[in-house]
N, C-alpha and C positions, 0 to 999 in steps of 0.2 A: 254208620259205616262210611268211610271216605276212601276213595281210590285216587291215588296220585297220578300224575301224568305218566309216570313210569309203570303204572299198573299195581304198585304196592297198595295193600289194603290195611287200614287200621280203624279202630273205633275211637271216636272223639268223645270223651266223657267230660261233662261240664256241670258244675254245681249251679243249679238255677237260681239259688239265693245269693251267689257270689260268683258271677260269670268269669271273673279273673282267675278263679280256681278251676283249672282244666288239665286234662292229661290225654295223650294219645297212647292207646294200648294196642300192641301188636301180639301176634302169636307166632312162635317159631319152634323148630325142633330143639329139644334140650340137648345137653351134652350126653345124657343117658339115652341108650338105644330105644327107639320107638316111643319116646315120651315127647310131649310138647309143653311149652311154657308160655304163659302170658308174660309180656315184658313191658317195662316202662318205656317211655319215649327215647331214653338214652341207651336202651338195649339191655339193661340189667334185668335178669329174670325176676319176676314178681311172685308167681304162683303157678302151680301145675295146672295145665289146661283141663284136666279131668275133674276139676272142682271149681266151676264158674262162680258158685255162691261164695266160696272162700275168697276168690279174687275180687268179687264185687265188694265184699266186706272191707278188704284192704284198701281198695280205691276210695270207697266212701269215707273211710277214716282219714285218708291222706287229703281228700278234697273237702273235708268238713271245715266250715268257717268257724272261727273262734266264737264260742258261745252256743254253738249248735248242739 
């Protein structure tokens, strides 16, 4: 977890085998009432927040180094 100077929180995810492969993941209310989404660093929704394992699978796939 990282907190910016403005107080915003995000999770910094880094592939330990290829540290240049990294992503900042945030969580925010979705467009649907009472739902939350995990979001990529550029703000695009990635996965519903009620399924952290599914989100982790997506992140691992995106951050996987070639040949992993």
